[in-house]
MARSEFI-11555 format. One line per field, with one value per residue (C-alpha): x negated, y negated, z; residue number from 0. Coordinates in steps of 0.25 Angstrom, whole numbers, plus 5000, padded with zeros to 4 digits. Layout:
<recs>
x = X:...
y = Y:...
z = Z:...
num = NUM:...
</recs>
This chain:
<recs>
x = 5098:5097:5097:5092:5102:5107:5101:5103:5097:5103:5095:5088:5082:5071:5055:5051:5037:5040:5043:5058:5062:5071:5081:5084:5099:5102:5107:5097:5084:5077:5084:5079:5064:5065:5067:5057:5047:5051:5049:5039:5030:5034:5026:5037:5047:5048:5057:5061:5070:5080:5093:5102:5115:5122:5125:5109:5107:5112:5105:5093:5095:5100:5086:5078:5075:5078:5080:5087:5094:5094:5109:5115:5130:5135:5129:5135:5138:5139:5138:5130:5143:5147:5132:5130:5143:5138:5124:5131:5138:5124:5117:5104:5107:5097:5102:5108:5107:5116:5113:5124:5122:5133:5133:5148:5149:5160:5151:5141:5153:5157:5143:5141:5153:5148:5136:5126:5115:5117:5116:5107:5108:5102:5095:5088:5075:5065:5059:5074:5078:5065:5068:5083:5077:5068:5082:5089:5080:5078:5093:5098:5108:5105:5117:5118:5130:5138:5135:5142:5152:5155:5156:5167:5176:5175:5177:5182:5196:5197:5187:5191:5201:5210:5199:5203:5200:5189:5188:5173:5174:5176:5162:5159:5160:5166:5154:5148:5161:5159:5145:5150:5161:5153:5143:5153:5158:5144:5136:5122:5116:5113:5125:5131:5123:5127:5141:5142:5131:5122:5108:5106:5098:5111:5118:5107:5111:5125:5124:5114:5125:5136:5129:5126:5141:5146:5136:5134:5120:5119:5125:5134:5139:5143:5151:5157:5162:5166:5176:5180:5183:5193:5183:5183:5189:5186:5186:5200
y = 5042:5049:5065:5068:5074:5064:5069:5066:5052:5045:5041:5027:5031:5020:5022:5029:5025:5008:5003:5002:4988:4983:4972:4969:4961:4957:4943:4944:4941:4948:4961:4958:4955:4968:4976:4969:4971:4986:4989:4980:4991:5003:5005:5009:4999:4985:4973:4966:4957:4953:4946:4942:4945:4954:4941:4937:4952:4954:4943:4947:4959:4953:4950:4960:4975:4983:4997:4996:4986:4986:4979:4974:4974:4962:4950:4935:4932:4946:4957:4971:4979:4970:4968:4982:4984:4973:4981:4994:4990:4986:4997:4998:4993:4994:5005:4999:5002:4995:4991:4993:4991:5004:5017:5015:5002:5001:4991:5003:5011:5001:4998:5013:5012:5000:5007:5006:5019:5020:5012:5009:5005:4991:4997:5009:5011:5005:5019:5023:5010:5014:5029:5024:5015:5026:5035:5025:5022:5035:5036:5043:5036:5034:5039:5054:5061:5062:5047:5043:5053:5047:5032:5037:5044:5032:5020:5026:5027:5012:5006:5014:5015:5030:5040:5043:5053:5047:5052:5052:5065:5072:5069:5078:5094:5102:5105:5091:5085:5097:5092:5076:5080:5088:5075:5067:5076:5071:5085:5084:5091:5105:5104:5103:5115:5123:5120:5122:5135:5126:5122:5108:5106:5108:5097:5087:5090:5090:5076:5071:5074:5067:5054:5054:5057:5047:5036:5035:5033:5043:5050:5039:5034:5049:5050:5038:5042:5055:5047:5037:5047:5055:5067:5066:5060:5053:5064:5064
z = 5040:5027:5030:5017:5010:5002:4988:4974:4968:4956:4945:4944:4957:4962:4958:4969:4967:4969:4983:4987:4986:4997:4999:5013:5016:5028:5034:5046:5044:5054:5048:5035:5040:5047:5036:5028:5037:5040:5024:5022:5029:5019:5008:4999:5002:4997:5003:4989:4995:5007:5007:5018:5013:5002:4992:4993:4993:4979:4973:4978:4971:4958:4956:4964:4963:4975:4978:4992:4998:5013:5016:5028:5028:5036:5029:5026:5012:5007:5016:5012:5008:4998:4993:4993:4984:4975:4973:4972:4959:4952:4945:4951:4961:4975:4986:4998:5013:5022:5036:5046:5062:5063:5057:5056:5051:5042:5033:5031:5026:5017:5010:5009:5001:4992:4988:5000:5001:5015:5028:5039:5053:5057:5069:5059:5062:5051:5047:5045:5037:5028:5025:5023:5011:5006:5004:4999:4988:4985:4981:4993:5004:5019:5025:5030:5023:5035:5039:5027:5028:5042:5036:5028:5036:5045:5036:5022:5025:5030:5021:5007:4998:4999:4993:4978:4967:4959:4944:4945:4954:4942:4936:4948:4947:4957:4965:4964:4968:4982:4983:4983:4994:5003:5003:5006:5018:5024:5020:5017:5005:5012:5018:5005:4999:5010:5009:4994:4994:4985:4985:4992:4979:4972:4981:4975:4963:4964:4972:4961:4950:4959:4962:4946:4940:4950:4950:4964:4972:4984:4994:5000:4989:4984:4999:4998:4981:4987:4998:4988:4977:4986:4988:5002:5013:5026:5037:5044
num = 0:1:2:3:4:5:6:7:8:9:10:11:12:13:14:15:16:17:18:19:20:21:22:23:24:25:26:27:28:29:30:31:32:33:34:35:36:37:38:39:40:41:42:43:44:45:46:47:48:49:50:51:52:53:54:55:56:57:58:59:60:61:62:63:64:65:66:67:68:69:70:71:72:73:74:75:76:77:78:79:80:81:82:83:84:85:86:87:88:89:90:91:92:93:94:95:96:97:98:99:100:101:102:103:104:105:106:107:108:109:110:111:112:113:114:115:116:117:118:119:120:121:122:123:124:125:126:127:128:129:130:131:132:133:134:135:136:137:138:139:140:141:142:143:144:145:146:147:148:149:150:151:152:153:154:155:156:157:158:159:160:161:162:163:164:165:166:167:168:169:170:171:172:173:174:175:176:177:178:179:180:181:182:183:184:185:186:187:188:189:190:191:192:193:194:195:196:197:198:199:200:201:202:203:204:205:206:207:208:209:210:211:212:213:214:215:216:217:218:219:220:221:222:223:224:225:226:227:228:229:230:231:232:233:234:235
</recs>
């Protein structure tokens, strides 16, 4: 799932000595129970709540502190995309991993645009779910760079407005814009380093500054910003 190249976390990351607090949101009780059973076996993860739709999740999270939300997409009352978007507007909101049936699901792309830090297929093996939760809790994303770009190429043209120049790009140096463009083109940190003839550690430093200047959470948001700002366009 994660290729280990996301790098760069933003300020205010969680206390790594405490258990990762997880909320599971799905309209199917058996799926919620299954996740709770798997996660309860982990010493560093604690399920702090469950909800059967997005509206109930928002109500729950208004009074429950959580680090990661596992969010189904298709639910009654309020779907996972809308719930993710509303959470994303709150400062200090938990990170969201959305659940989808197919990795080419249009709703998966919409959820990433709404602020999700990645997505899981519903048939993901339990050990990968646990790993994904830990990765997202650490401030990274659970979508490999090329997968994010593929989603953009597949759906952005008809789901998003035409790319336009975003004034926030002017906050970045020329080199930071180069790094962001290559990230959006699906390159890993090591590939970017080779392309720009710089050290991989320097790429990570640039990426950390990009996240801070643009107030973004992770690599997924950076790629989506690059498309929306007109820095890159869908292939073809």
